[in-house]
N, C-alpha and C positions, 0 to 999 in steps of 0.2 A: 333693328332688334331681331334676335333669333326667336323662333316660335316654339311654343309648347310642342313636345313630341320629337323635337330635334335632338340628335345625339350631341351632347356638349362637346365642343372642340377641346381636344387635349392641349395642354401647354406645359412647358417646364421653365419656371422663373426662379429667381433668387428671393429668399425670405430676408427678414430683417437681420439675420445672423450670417447671411451669405451662403446659406445652404440651398441646394437645388431642391425645389418642390414641384411635383408634376400633379395635375388634376387626377390622373389615373391612379396615383398613390392611394386615393380615397374610394376607389370602387368598393361597393358594399356598404357605404355610409351615405347618408343624406348630406348634401353640401348646400350651404348658403354662400353664394359667390357674389360679392358686391363690389362694384366699380365706383370709385369716387374721384373727384378732380384733383385734390392736393392735400398733402399733410399740413396740419396746423393752421388751416383756414377755419373760420367759425363753424360753417355748416358741416364740414368734414370731421371736425373735432367733436361736435355734438353727436353726429352719427356714430362715430367710432366709440365714443363713451357710452352711448346707449347699448351698443353691442356688448361692451365690456360689462356693464351693469347686468345684462341679461345672460352673460356667458354661461353661468352655472345651469340655467334652465336649458340652454342649447346642449350642454354637455350631458345633462340628465336624459335628453331625448336622443343622444348619440349623434348629434348634428355637428358637422365641421363648419366653422366660420372662416372664410377667407376674404380678406379685403385686397383690392388691387388698384394701384394708381401708377402713374409714370414716374413717381418720385424715386430717388436713389435708395439703395440699401441703407446707406448711412442716414438718410432723412427718415426712413421707416424706423430705424433703431431708435433715434431721438424721440420720434413721435410716440412710439410704443412705450419707451421708458418714462417719458414725461406724463403720459396719461394712464399708465399701468394697463396697457392692452394686452390681454392674455391670448388673443387668437392670432392666426396667421396673417401676416401682411406681406404681399408680394410686390416686387419692384418690376415694372414693365416699361423701361425707358424706350425700348424699340417698338412698343405698341403691338407686340405679338398677340396677347390675349385681348387687349383693348380693342383692336381691329377685328380680331377673330369672333368676338361677341357683339360686334357692330354697335359699340358705344362711343366711338370717335366721330363727333358730329360738329357741324357748324353751330356756333352759339353766338348770341347777341348779348352784349352787356353794355348798357348805357349808350346804345347806338353803334358800338364798335363790334365788328364781326370778326370772330376768330374760331379756330378749331380747338376742341377740347373734349374731355370726358363728360358724357351725360350721366348723371347719378342713376345707376340702374342696378337692380338686384335680380339674380337668377336663383331659383331653387332647383337643384339637380338631384334626381332620385338615385337609389342605391345601384342602379344599373347604368348610370351615366347618361340618362336622358333628361332634357329640360322638362321639369314638371310645372313650373310657374315662372312667369316673366313679370317683373315689377318695374316699369319704365318711370323715369322722372320722379323717383321716391322722395319723400320728405325726410330730411335727416333726423328729425326729432321722433318720428313715429315708425320708421322702417323696421327696427328690430321688434317692436311690440306687434306690429302687423304680421310679421313673419311668425312669431310665436303663436298668435291667434290662429293663423292659417294652419300651422303644423299640429296644434292641439285639436282642431276640428277634423283632422284627417283620420 
């Protein structure tokens, strides 16, 4: 995991519409950058839908929400359309940002060891510095925890 106070590594990835999006596009805004394992899996769907339900609150706070997984642009488009996800989803099949943010880890599932994305959220301040790191977040409570944190600031 990257640490609080670290300059957030910049990246340029494709969104669900195939448009290039760079982290640096959002300098001057607070960013919630969340990494998740896979589109349309139960936990990832619950997490994305929780962000979607809270999206108006994030917008009111002028906070940009960005979700990243290694799924394809086409997968992200279907996922966003199916669940009415209004925020940015970025495709990272080459693991550029996933590895840059140190969330590609060894995972164990039913005794099987494999590499994958560990569900992690970073809050990045307006100057591009990591303000908060939330490792191994729970899909159902992640969005609410972030809103509570931002409201207390």
